[in-house]
Structure formats: C-alpha cells, structure tokens
N, C-alpha and C positions, 0 to 999 in steps of 0.2 A: 962350402960354410953361405954363410951370410954377409952383405958387406956391413964395411967395419961402422962403425957409428962416430962420426966426430962430438964431443965434447964441447957444448958455449959457458962460457960464464956471463953473467951479468952481474945488475942489480932490481931492474925494471927489466921483467918484459913486456912487449908492449904489442899488444895484435891487432894489428890493423893501420896499415898507412892514409888511412883519409886525414885527413883535415884535427882533427881531435888528436889523434894516435901521432903525430906529429908535432901540432902546436906540444902534447904532454912530455917528450922524448925531449926540445927543445928547452923549457921550463923547465924542465929536471938539470940536461945540461950545463947552465946556464946556474945553479946550485952545486952545482962538482958533485949527480949522480947521474951514473952510466946506465944505459940502454941500450935495448937492442930492438928492433919494429922490425914486425913476419907480416906481409900483405902479400897476399895469393896473387894478384895480377900485378903487369909491369906499373912501369912509373910511366910512361906515355899512357896507358889504358887509364889509371886515373887520374892523372890531371886531363882528361879530355870530359871525364863525365860533366852534364850542364848538371849545378843545383841551384840551392837558393844563393838572395842575394841583396838580401836587406839583415846587414849588422844594427842587434841595439849599440848603446852608449860603452854597457858593460864589458863589450866586445870588442869592441873598438882598443878601450883602454887595455884591454889586458895582451891585447895585438904589440900595442904600442908600449907597453912596460918588457914585453919580450922583444923591442929591436924588431921585431917584423913588420910597422907598418906606414915604412915609406913611398913605396908605391898606392899602397892606399891611401895615406894621406895628399895623395898630390892626386889619383884619379878617380878616388870614390864619390859618389854624387852624393851632396850633401841633402835631408828631406825634411823641410821642417812640417811636412802635414802630409795628407792622402786625403782622395777625392772619395764620397758613395753615393753613387746610382741607385736608388729605390725609385726604375718606371720616370715619372718624367718630371723626379723632382734630384732636386742634386743638392750635395754637402760635405764642404770641406773641414776635416777634422786638423786643428791644426795643434798636434803636437810641442810644439814650444813655447806656444801661448800658453797652452793647459797646464805642461808638465815640466816645461824649461829647459827641455833635451827635444833633440831631434833622432831619425836613423839615417843611417849611412849603405847605399846601394854601391856594394862592391863583389860583383860574384864567386862562388864558393868555388870557381875553377882558379880564380887569381889566387883566391888564399893558397889553393894548394902549390900553386907553381913555387911562390913566392916560399912554403914552409918548404917543399922539396930543393930549393934552394941554400934555403937557412943551413939544414940538418946536414947539405952535401960542405956546404963552408966551411961547418964546423968539425966534419969529418965523421958525420952520426951513424953508425951503422943502423941499414935499413937493407933487410934483406926480401927484392923483390920475387915475384913466381914461388914463392914459399908455401907447399901442399902438404896437404894430410896433418896439417896442425891437431895436435892433439893435448889438453892439461891434464896433469894430473898432481895429484897430492894438494890440493891448493890450501887445504888445510895448516899444514907445516911447512914441508920442506916443497915448495912447486916447483916446478920445470914441464919442459913444453919440445916433444917429442914434432919433428918434423922431414919433410923431405925439400932440399934443396940443389938446383941443374942435380936432380934425380939422385943422390944421395943420402941418404938419414942421419938424421942429427937431432944431439938433445942440447938446449939451455936450459939451465937451473937458476938461479934467481933469488933472489928474496919477496916481489912483491910480481902478479899480474893485473896487470889493466885490459880489460876486456876493448875496445874498442874498433870493435869488428863488423858493427851491426847486427841490426836486425836479426840473420842467417848463420852467421859464423859461428863457430866453439865456442866462446866466452861463455856463454849463458848455458851453455847446455853442458858445461862441467857443476854446472850448482845440482844438488841429488834433488829430485821433482818434489821429492817430499818435504824442505826446504825454502820452496819456490812458490810462490804467491805471482798472479799474471790477472789483469783488466783489458779486455781485448774490447772493442769497436771497431766492425769492418762494414763501412760507406757507402748505400746503394747504390757509388755513383765515383766518378775519376776525374780526371783534369788533363787533357789533350793540350797538348802545349808548344809553341813554335817559338824557334830564338831566327829574328833576320836580323840583317844591316839594314836597318831603315828607322827615321829618325821616329821615337817615342813618339804617343799621339798627347802625352801633355810632362812639362816638368817633375811632376808629382804623380805616386800609382793610383792608379781607379779602380776601386771594387765596387763592381754591375751586378746588382739582382733584377736580371731581365727577368722577364716571364717566362723566357727560352731558356734561360739558366742562367749561371753565376757566370762570371767576365771576369779579367782582370788585367789590364796593361801596366806592364812595367817596362822597367830597363835594365841594360848590362855598361851603356853610355849613354853620350849625346848624340849616337850614330848606330847605335845596337838598341835592340827592343824583341824583351818575350814577352809574347802574349799566354792566357789562358784560358779553355772557355771548360764549361761543365760539359762530360759526354755520361754512357753510359759506360762502366769497366768492359762490357762487350763487345766496343766497339773495337774497329782496327783502321792504321794506320793508311790502310788501301780505303777505306772508306772516306776517309777526311782529302784529297788533292788540295794542293796549293791553292787552288782559286777557289771553292769553296770555302776552307776554312778562313779566308780572306774576307770573302764575304758575309761568312756568319760574326769575325769581329766586329765587321760597323753595324748589322744590326744588335748586335747585344755594347758596344760602346760607340759609337756613333760615323760618325763620315770622314772625323779625323782622322781614324786608322788609314794608313798608308801601306802599299804591299809590297813585299821582295822575296825571292827565292827566298825558302827555306835552308838554313844551315841546319836546323837539326830541326827532328819530333818526335813526342813523345807520349806515349799515353801511362797513369799514375792513376792505379787506385787507391780511394784513400783508407787509413787507417785510425785507429788512435791504439796504441798498446802502453803498457807498464809493468815493468817487474819488478819486486820487491823479493827478500832485498839487493841492495845492489852491491853487495858486500855479501863475501863468505868466506870466511878466511882468509885466505892471503889474495883474496882476488877481489878485481874492482871493477865493473859494470858502469861504461861509462857510454853517454850517445844513443847511438840507434841502438845498442847493445839491451840497453836496459827501458828506450820509453821513444815510442815514435807518434807525432803530432801530426794532425792533416796540415797540413803548407796554409792552409788558410790566416793565420795567425802570426807566419815568418817566425818561428820559433825552435823548428826544427835545430839547425845549427847554434842557436846561441845557447840552447839549453845544455849543448854538447860541451860546448865553453867554458857553460858555468859548470859541468860535472869538472872539467878541465883543472880550471881553481881551485876546488875545493881538494882534488886528487892530489893535484901540486904541492899545493901546501901543507895536506897533513901528512904527505910523506918528504916532502919538505923539512917539517919538523924533526919525525920519527928519526934522519939520519942527521941530523945535526944537534938535538940533543934530546933522543929517545923518548922524543912525547907520545905517546899514543892516541890523543886526546882528538884528534882531527881523525884520526883512522878510523877511533870506534864509534865516530859521530859524521860518518861520511853518508851514508847511506839516507841516514833521518834528514840530515841537511841538504842533500841533494834533493829527494823526495819534497819535502816539503816545495820545494821552485818547481816542480815536475806537475805534482797537481795544480798547481795555478796555472800552470800553461798550458796545460791539458782544457783545464774549466776551462779558460779563456778561447785555446783553440775551437773547439766545441761550441760554444759561444759566436766564434764568425765563422765557424761553418753551418748553421744552422742560421745565422744570420740572414745572409748571403743567397745562398745555394736553395733550387728549387726542390725541396724535400716532398711536400705533398703534392695535392690534385686540390685547385685555386677555390672549390665549392666548399674543400677541406674546413674545420676549426680551426688546427694546426695551420694554417695557410692564414686564415685570418689572423691570428694569434702576431706568426711573424708581420703580417703590415703592420701591428699594430707597437714592435720592436720597432718600425724603423720609426714610423712617427715622431715615435719617444723620443730619438737618436738624434731628430730635427728637431727636436723641441725644448730637449730637455738639456743642459752645459754638466748636470752632475753625469750623464749616460755618455755625454760625451768626453767629458775629463778622463770616465771611466775606463775603456775605449783609450785613450790615448795613453794614460799610464799603462799600461798592461800591455801597449801596441810599444814602445820605447823599451819596456821592459823592467816585470816589480820591485823594489830591492831586494839585498840577499835577503 
C-alpha cells in the first residue's frame, strides 16, 4: 500500500517562497485571507541568493503599506539620479529633477529576510523543501500535490498564485494551446561580483565601453556590486579576482578599488513574456510570467507590481464577491510588463557592445548616445521609465 496522503486546505496556495510569494502571503494575511506557501528550497538557501537591489517608489510604497519597511527606511540608499558613461563623455541623469521621484537601493537578500521574519512573526505557513509540486484542476477546484519531509500531501484551495520563477511548475499548468510566449535570448551575459569595498561613486554608474558594458552599483556604503558584459560561454574560472578588478577599472575608471569577492556569478540575459497571466483560478506573477534583462532594474519591481494587482483582486473577491479585478488581472499586469520590456530592451541596446564597431548599427548606437547627452526629453523618458511608469 502507498503512503497515506495528508490533506490540507487553504484559501490561496502560493507556489514559490521568494520575495513575490512572501509579499503576497503577507498582504493577504493583513486582509484576513489564509495562504500556504510552498518553496522547493530551504529558507537559508533562498535568503542567500544575490539578486536585484534597485526599488522603484511604487515598490517601496507597497512594502511600507505592508508594514515591512522598517529596515528599508533605515538602511536603504536614496538615489536621485544615475551616471551614464559613453566613451570619454559622462552624463548624470537627474531622476528627481526630471520626475520628482527617486529610487532606493536595498538588496533583495535583505527584502527576503524582512519578509521571512514578518511571516514567521505572523505564524504564516511556509513549507520549505516542498518537492514534486504539481498543480491540478486549476480551471475550477484547484489542488496542489507535493511531498514534504518525504510524505505526499494534497493542498486544496480557492486560488493558486504561481510565484515560482521561470522554471517552476505553475506556467506549465496552463494548457499549451492557451498560452502564447515571446522570447529573446541575448548574445551576452553579466559577470557580477559582490565585495565589501567602498563603492566607486555615490550613485549607480552605467558605462558603454568599447570592451563592453559595465555597471558600478552598491548594496551599502561599504558593500559594492559590479557587473561587466561577457559571453555566456565564459566561466568563473576564466575570471580570477585580480583579472576581474582590472577589467572593472578599464571600463569604469581608476576610482574602482578591489577586495576579495564575497560572491561571483555569470547570468545570461533573457527577455520573456507569457500571455495570459491568468488561467481559471491560477495566476502567474513575477518571473513565472515575464523576465527582463537586468539593465533597466525592472525584474523585482515588475514582480511586486503583479503582487499588488493580485492582492487587490483577491481581496475584492473575498470581501465583496467582486470579480472585476480577477477578470482584469492579466491585461492589467501585461500593460506594465510590455512597457518594462520595451525599456529594458532599449537600455540593453543603448549600453552593450552588440554590433561590430564598423557596422551601421553601431553608428546608430552612437547617435543614440549623442541624443541622450543633448536632449532633455530623452533624459526625461529614461528617468520616468527608470523610476517606474504610472500604473
């Protein structure tokens, strides 16, 4: 005989315990809506992942609304602009002057810890190391089958939120005949390093160098995060610390100082959108539905935007039996998704070495650099998109 299957019940099953899944769970909790989060990794593993660190005002406002911005307000770094370097020319785009807004630098690792602590204090149910997750009956009576601590379990629910990333099971639960996807794989990757060293500047520096793109960013006044463009085929073994720091100085200037790496990684760049983001009682959010190149700092912000729309839609359904938000979820989210995809594509083309120097396309890229240097409307477009377009 097979092992007995334990049966659980909740209102909303959330697949994925990253920032979007935990934030949704907490927001629902504040509305009196029960949820269970299934995460395939351990809490320690999830909290150790190094990810994005630039938050739009809308993301900060959402965290504050959820009562989760204590450390963010204390430790977050306010950036009212960013610098762009094109060869021997440098331009500072003043976000605050052009839009009245700024961005906040606060690492996703810290957000993950804040969310995990908040859910623990609230007694939230997060089942880490849940494996073999499979979604069923998402059209009408959803249930999720999985194993936890080696035991098979079934989770019955009203709705499923797929916050499980690009490779998770949620998107695969939508019939292929009903799902349309768009994808672009970029011919380069980002090689990143995290180190306890004073940042090269007080704000982010984006550089379009003849050797390839580079970015100087930070996580705190004493911790820096740098990236350079490389090929997807390169290995971390090809980039010992000394060589990598030398390359940063070549592309970003002598103000870059070095320190032993706390973490190094190579991440290929991808653009991806799946439509629709809702099927029956299943909703996709974040990387399960869309991926943007990191150039425009949109990934986490888009995921939080999805969460805001989904939280409000579910709250309206439970509190007033109002289905309008649920019905409009996919279309509402996708309007913002495609605008962010456009901006991330534009930033990626603006800053990376994509074409040979003698090519027509390279000359167009140089012309784009010149327009940004001389045109305030161009700078305003960049600033507005960077701090976050209106909902």
